[in-house]
C-alpha positions as CSV (number, residue, x, y, z in Angstrom):
1,X,7.9,-1.6,-32.7
2,X,5.1,-3.0,-30.7
3,X,1.4,-2.5,-30.1
4,X,-0.2,-4.1,-26.9
5,X,-3.8,-3.9,-25.9
6,X,-5.4,-4.7,-22.5
7,X,-9.1,-4.3,-22.3
8,X,-9.1,-4.2,-18.4
9,X,-7.7,-0.8,-17.7
10,X,-8.0,-1.3,-14.0
11,X,-5.6,-4.2,-14.1
12,X,-3.0,-2.2,-16.0
13,X,-3.5,0.6,-13.5
14,X,-3.2,-1.6,-10.6
15,X,0.0,-3.4,-11.7
16,X,1.9,-0.2,-12.3
17,X,0.5,1.5,-9.2
18,X,2.0,-1.3,-7.2
19,X,5.3,-0.9,-8.9
20,X,5.3,2.9,-8.4
21,X,4.9,2.5,-4.7
22,X,8.4,1.1,-4.5
23,X,10.1,2.3,-7.7
24,X,10.2,5.8,-9.1
25,X,11.7,5.0,-12.5
26,X,12.9,1.9,-14.3
27,X,13.9,0.2,-17.5
28,X,11.0,-1.9,-18.8
29,X,11.6,-4.6,-21.3
30,X,8.9,-5.2,-23.9
31,X,9.7,-8.5,-25.7
32,X,7.8,-10.9,-28.1
33,X,6.8,-13.0,-24.9
34,X,5.6,-10.1,-22.7
35,X,6.6,-7.2,-20.5
36,X,9.2,-7.5,-17.7
37,X,10.8,-5.2,-15.2
38,X,13.3,-5.9,-12.4
39,X,14.4,-3.0,-10.2
40,X,15.2,-2.1,-6.6
41,X,14.3,0.9,-4.6
42,X,16.7,3.8,-4.0
43,X,17.6,2.5,-0.5
44,X,18.3,-0.9,-1.9
45,X,15.9,-2.5,0.6
46,X,13.1,-4.0,-1.7
47,X,13.5,-5.5,-5.1
48,X,10.6,-6.0,-7.4
49,X,10.3,-8.3,-10.4
50,X,7.3,-7.9,-12.7
51,X,6.4,-10.2,-15.6
52,X,3.2,-9.6,-17.7
53,X,2.8,-12.5,-19.9
54,X,1.5,-11.8,-23.5
55,X,-1.2,-14.3,-23.0
56,X,-2.8,-11.9,-20.5
57,X,-3.2,-9.3,-23.1
58,X,-6.2,-9.0,-25.5
59,X,-3.9,-8.2,-28.4
60,X,-0.1,-8.4,-28.5
61,X,2.3,-7.6,-31.3
62,X,5.9,-7.1,-30.7
63,X,8.6,-7.8,-33.3
64,X,11.6,-7.8,-31.2
65,X,12.9,-6.8,-27.6
66,X,12.8,-3.1,-26.8
67,X,14.2,-1.7,-23.5
68,X,12.4,1.6,-22.5
69,X,13.4,3.7,-19.5
70,X,10.3,5.2,-18.0
71,X,9.3,7.3,-15.0
72,X,6.7,4.9,-13.4
73,X,5.0,7.7,-11.4
74,X,4.2,9.5,-14.5
75,X,3.1,6.5,-16.3
76,X,0.7,5.7,-13.4
77,X,-0.7,9.3,-13.5
78,X,-1.6,8.7,-17.2
79,X,-3.0,5.3,-16.6
80,X,-5.3,6.7,-13.8
81,X,-6.9,8.9,-16.4
82,X,-8.5,5.8,-17.9
83,X,-12.1,4.7,-17.1
84,X,-13.3,1.2,-16.5
85,X,-14.8,1.3,-19.9
86,X,-11.4,2.0,-21.6
87,X,-9.0,-0.4,-23.3
88,X,-5.3,0.6,-22.8
89,X,-3.1,0.4,-25.8
90,X,0.7,0.8,-25.7
91,X,2.4,1.8,-29.0
92,X,6.1,2.3,-29.8
93,X,7.8,2.9,-33.0
94,X,11.5,1.9,-33.5
95,X,13.9,4.9,-32.8
96,X,11.1,7.1,-31.1
97,X,11.9,8.8,-27.9
98,X,8.3,8.5,-26.6
99,X,5.9,5.6,-25.6
100,X,2.4,6.3,-26.8
101,X,-0.5,5.4,-24.5
102,X,-4.1,5.2,-26.1
103,X,-7.4,5.0,-24.3
104,X,-10.0,3.6,-26.5
105,X,-13.6,3.7,-25.2
106,X,-15.2,0.2,-25.7
107,X,-18.7,1.8,-25.6
108,X,-18.2,4.5,-28.3
109,X,-15.6,6.0,-30.7
110,X,-13.7,8.2,-28.2
111,X,-10.0,7.9,-28.3
112,X,-7.5,9.7,-26.1
113,X,-3.8,9.7,-26.7
114,X,-0.9,10.4,-24.2
115,X,2.8,10.2,-24.7
116,X,5.6,9.7,-22.2
117,X,9.1,10.7,-22.9
118,X,11.7,7.9,-22.5
119,X,14.6,8.3,-20.1
120,X,18.2,7.2,-20.1
121,X,18.2,5.1,-16.9
122,X,21.3,3.3,-15.7
123,X,20.0,0.0,-14.2
124,X,21.9,-2.0,-11.6
125,X,23.1,-5.5,-12.9
126,X,20.2,-7.5,-11.6
127,X,19.3,-10.7,-13.4
128,X,15.9,-12.1,-12.7
129,X,16.9,-15.6,-13.0
130,X,19.5,-15.1,-10.2
131,X,16.6,-14.3,-7.9
132,X,15.0,-17.6,-8.6
133,X,18.2,-19.5,-7.4
134,X,17.8,-18.3,-3.8
135,X,17.0,-21.3,-1.8
136,X,14.0,-20.9,0.6
137,X,13.4,-23.7,3.1
138,X,10.0,-22.4,4.2
139,X,7.0,-21.3,2.1
140,X,3.3,-21.0,2.3
141,X,0.4,-19.6,0.3
142,X,-2.2,-17.6,2.4
143,X,-5.0,-15.1,1.7
144,X,-3.8,-11.5,1.1
145,X,-6.3,-10.5,3.8
146,X,-4.4,-12.5,6.4
147,X,-1.1,-10.6,5.6
148,X,-3.0,-7.3,5.5
149,X,-4.5,-8.0,9.0
150,X,-1.1,-8.9,10.5
151,X,0.5,-5.8,9.1
152,X,-2.2,-3.5,10.6
153,X,-1.7,-5.2,13.9
154,X,2.0,-4.8,13.9
155,X,1.7,-1.1,12.8
156,X,0.2,-0.3,16.4
157,X,3.4,-1.2,18.1
158,X,6.5,-0.5,15.8
159,X,7.6,0.2,12.2
160,X,8.7,-3.4,11.7
161,X,7.2,-6.9,11.9
162,X,9.0,-10.0,12.9
163,X,8.0,-12.9,10.5
164,X,8.9,-16.4,11.6
165,X,8.0,-19.8,10.4
166,X,8.5,-23.3,11.9
167,X,7.1,-26.8,11.1
168,X,3.7,-25.9,12.6
169,X,2.9,-22.2,12.0
170,X,3.6,-19.0,10.3
171,X,3.9,-16.2,12.9
172,X,3.9,-12.5,12.8
173,X,5.1,-10.5,15.8
174,X,5.7,-6.8,16.7
175,X,6.6,-5.1,20.1
176,X,7.1,-1.6,21.3
177,X,6.6,0.8,24.2
178,X,2.8,0.2,23.8
179,X,3.0,-3.6,24.2
180,X,3.2,-6.5,21.7
181,X,1.1,-8.4,19.3
182,X,1.4,-11.9,17.8
183,X,-0.6,-13.5,15.0
184,X,-0.1,-17.2,14.7
185,X,-1.3,-19.0,11.5
186,X,-1.4,-22.7,12.3
187,X,-0.5,-24.9,9.2
188,X,-3.8,-26.8,9.7
189,X,-5.8,-23.6,8.9
190,X,-7.9,-24.5,5.9
191,X,-7.1,-21.2,4.0
192,X,-3.3,-21.9,4.1
193,X,-2.0,-23.9,1.1
194,X,1.3,-25.6,0.2
195,X,2.8,-25.3,3.8
196,X,6.5,-26.3,3.6
197,X,8.8,-25.8,6.5
198,X,12.1,-27.7,7.0
199,X,13.7,-25.5,9.5
200,X,13.0,-22.6,11.9
201,X,13.3,-19.2,10.2
202,X,12.9,-15.7,11.2
203,X,13.5,-12.1,10.0
204,X,12.5,-8.5,10.9
205,X,11.1,-6.5,8.1
206,X,10.0,-2.9,7.5
207,X,6.2,-2.4,7.6
208,X,6.5,0.5,5.1
209,X,7.5,-1.9,2.3
210,X,5.1,-4.7,3.5
211,X,2.3,-2.1,3.1
212,X,3.6,-1.1,-0.3
213,X,3.4,-4.8,-1.5
214,X,-0.3,-4.9,-0.6
215,X,-1.0,-2.4,-3.3
216,X,-1.0,-5.2,-5.8
217,X,-4.2,-6.4,-4.2
218,X,-6.0,-3.7,-6.2
219,X,-5.5,-5.8,-9.3
220,X,-8.6,-7.7,-10.0
221,X,-8.7,-11.3,-8.7
222,X,-5.6,-11.0,-6.7
223,X,-6.4,-12.8,-3.5
224,X,-3.4,-15.0,-2.5
225,X,0.2,-14.4,-1.8
226,X,3.1,-17.0,-1.5
227,X,5.5,-16.1,1.3
228,X,8.9,-17.6,1.5
229,X,11.0,-17.3,4.6
230,X,14.6,-18.1,5.4
231,X,16.9,-16.8,8.1
232,X,19.3,-14.1,6.7
233,X,17.5,-14.1,3.4
234,X,15.1,-11.5,1.9
235,X,11.5,-12.3,2.4
236,X,9.9,-13.3,-1.0
237,X,6.3,-12.3,-1.6
238,X,5.0,-13.7,-4.9
239,X,1.5,-12.8,-6.3
240,X,-0.1,-14.3,-9.4
241,X,-1.9,-11.7,-11.4
242,X,-4.3,-11.8,-14.4
243,X,-3.7,-15.6,-15.1
244,X,-0.2,-16.2,-16.4
245,X,1.5,-13.0,-15.0
246,X,3.3,-12.4,-11.7
247,X,4.8,-9.9,-9.5
248,X,7.4,-10.8,-6.8
249,X,9.0,-8.8,-4.2
250,X,12.3,-9.5,-2.3
251,X,12.4,-7.6,0.9
252,X,15.8,-7.5,2.8
253,X,15.6,-8.2,6.6
254,X,16.4,-5.3,8.9
255,X,19.7,-5.7,10.8
256,X,19.6,-4.9,14.5
257,X,22.3,-2.1,14.3
258,X,20.8,-0.7,11.1
259,X,19.7,3.0,11.0
260,X,16.0,3.5,11.7
261,X,15.4,5.5,8.5
262,X,14.3,2.8,6.0
């Protein structure tokens, strides 16, 4: 069984809204150390790894690990019924087929209760630890606003962006019938941090998924993203959220002869 409380309902909303932009349903692991989810979209283009550390909850009681299959879109619909003055409480009793979601008003005695039926979800064999073994020769931390601006520029010209990195800059490019655009972020920019580049690297990535990643910026205090780039590897975008927690995206590069439907 477990009972978890987060007073910041907007943070809980934002986290799962960001997940739902890419994943319809998933198995979520509730453990004594926190909540985790690792899943990939139906087209196997973007993988998401979420870790909510127990330290970021206002109360956390979990006796043992529980794996619950949930429809993430339905979960978000429920969470969006909370107000800014509500605490979110997750409750689960062993052998139950439902997750309980309570919304407790911090300004009064109003309590609303929701339940969501568990699903039997067959998960692909993805181990979060294997993702951390991917070697990236280039990485940089930048403001989320920089990434958002580059994506909006690229969207004028195509449904993809070319992201490259060398020893002097991170570069976003896009081109199409209208023309082309380029955004160059010099490593000397004062708002860039931890700039590491040991080789030239480049990949072409779908704007649809890059836009989905930006949904996590609705979580309070999320302002930075760490991008890791290596040729022929997924783009990794890592966001620190709520203190000790994180959400990471691994976006596969588009291959030139690939169908234009992702």
